[in-house]
N, C-alpha and C positions, 0 to 999 in steps of 0.2 A: 678567559671568562668562566666564572663559576656556572654550575648547573642550574642554581636557582636563578640568576640573571638571564641566562639562555631560555629559561622556559617563561620569564616575565616577558623577553623580548617577543617569544613565539606568541604569547598570549595577546600581546599589544597589537602584532601584525594582523593576527587572524580576528580581530575584533568583529569584523564583519562577515566572518566566515559562516556558513550553516553548519552548527555542532551536532545536528541530529544524527544519530546512528542508523543507517540503514539495514533492514532485516527483511527476510522473506519467510512468513510464517506458514507452516504446514496445517491452515486452518480446519481441513478436514479431519484433523485429529484432535481438534480442540472443541470446547463449547463456548458459544457466542450467546450473550444476552443484548438485545437490541431493544431500547425503550422507546417508546413513539411509533406510532404507523401512519403518519401525516405525509406530507411532500418530502421533509427532509429524511424520514424514516424509509421511504420508497426509496430515495436516492442511496443511502445505506444498504438497504438490503440488496438492491440492484448491483453495486459493487462487490457484495460478498458472492451472490450467486453466480455472477459473471466470472470471477476469479477462482472460487472454490465452491462448486456447485453440489458438492456432498457435505459441506459444512453443516453441523448441528447448530440450528439457530432457535432461540426461543423469544419471540416478540411479545411484550408486555405493553399495552396500551388501554387507555379508556375509550379512545374512539379510533376506529380504523376506516380509512378511504377506500372507496371501491377499487382504485387502483393497486393499492397496495394488497388488498384481498386477493385480487386477481393473480397478482404475481406469487403470493405465499402459497395459492392453491396449485401453482405449477410446480412447487417443491414442496408437497404436502406429506412427502416423506421424511424431509430433513427439517421444515420450518414449522415451527409449532407456535401459533398465535392464543396468546391469553388476552381475552378483553376483561381488564381489571385495573384498578389503580395500582400505582407503583408501591411495591413493598420491597424493603432491603432482604428479605428472606429469598427472593428471587435470584440473589446472586450467588447463593451459596454453591450452586451447581455448575456456576459460570467460571470460565478461564479469562475471558475478555469481556469488557462491558461498552456498550456504545450508546451514548444518550443522544437522542434525536427529537427533543421536546423544545417547545417555545417557552420555556418558563424558567428565568435565571435562579430564582430562589430554590426551585425544586432540583435544577441541574447541580447547584452548590451541594445540597443534601446528598444527592446521587454520587457526586464525587467524593464527598467525605465518607460516605459507607462503603465506596469501593476501596478506599484507601486503608480503610481500617480492617478489611478483609483481605488486603493483600492482592487486589484485583487490578489489572492494567485498563485504563478507561480512556475513550475519546468523547468528548463532549462538544457536538455539532456548533460551529460557530463562536466556540469559547475557548481560544487557544491557550489561554493561561489556566484553564482547567483539565487540560489533555496530558496523557502520557506519552500519547502517539497521535501523529495525523495520519489520515488516508489520502495519499496523493494521487495524481491522474497516473494512469496506467497506460502502457503500450504493450500491447501483445502481439507476437508474430511467431505462433507455434509454441516451441518450447522457449522462445525468448521472451523476457519480459522486464520491462524497463519501468521504474518507478520516479515519479518526479516531484520535487518538493522544491517550495520556494520559502522554506522556514515560516510557512503560515502567513506571508507577506502579500501574496497575490495568486489566489487560485485561478485567476484569469489568464495570467501569464502560463501557469502549469498547463491549464487547458489548451492554450495555442500551442505550446511547445509539443504537447501530445500530438495535435493535428499535425505539425511538422515532421515529428519522427514518423508518424504512421505513414506519411507520403514519402518520405526519405529511404525507409528501410524495405527492401525488395521480399515481395512474397515467397522468393526462393530460397530465404533463410532456413526454413525446416529441413530441407534437403542439404543445404550445406552443414548444419549441425549433425545431422545424421554421419555424413561422410567423415566429418572431424572426429565424431566420437569413435567410427570404426578405426580411424588412422590411430587416434590416441591408444586405443586396446592393442593394437599391432605393433606399435612402435618398441622397440627393445633399447635397453639403455637404462641409467638411472634417472631420476625425477628431473635432474638438472638438464640432462640431454634431451628429454620429450618436451620440457617446456620451450627449449631453443628451437626445436624443429617445429612445433607448433606454431612458435612465434613467426618464422620464416614463412610458413604456409598462409597465415591469416593476415599477414601483412597486406596481401594482395586485395584483401577484402576493402581496406580502408581506401586503396587507390581506385578500387571500382565504385563504391558507393558515395565518395566525397563529391558532391554536385560542383560543377565549375563556376555557376553562379549562386553558391551559398550564400554570399551576402545579402542576396534578395529576400532570404527568409527571416532575416534580423530585422523586423519590421515592429518588434513589440516596443 
């Protein structure tokens, strides 16, 4: 079978597979432009400060809700709020752009401005205009899981977040610290270290897998 035919078969087989490439950004080393300070803007800012509280965020909005203003005030050393109409020049100092406005026409303009400047952009509730999505996040100390449904169902992602929050034990941070110490003390080449850590962590699957796991698949 030729390489081209094999690739075609792979593409056909995976036609329904989520092809998004998952990454974890060091957002605290980047500059974020958030456009909009309403309810959706509040949701986006909350996600940012919960995951990267030291991230530098510039907010541009004509109107700012009291709830948004209150949250921004709590992070006044890193979150700058500018009450003004959108202008493309605000993008110049940004690495990432998030648009959280209820205006499809202006959202398209913002998307085009971002692409012309080589900026990655997320447009709330407009998957076709996004370079990336903001998924549901599960955090247990140093462990972080991001859940994506390829934009099909944020509700399912939210429910899965609840499931993982319940399933994952609170002692995981201690486990991770211990494994880090073991990894640093292991002798041998990379392959040997991987094999040893695989043996140790295999017990985690046996301990955390619930006997009645099928009860969780109610979605």
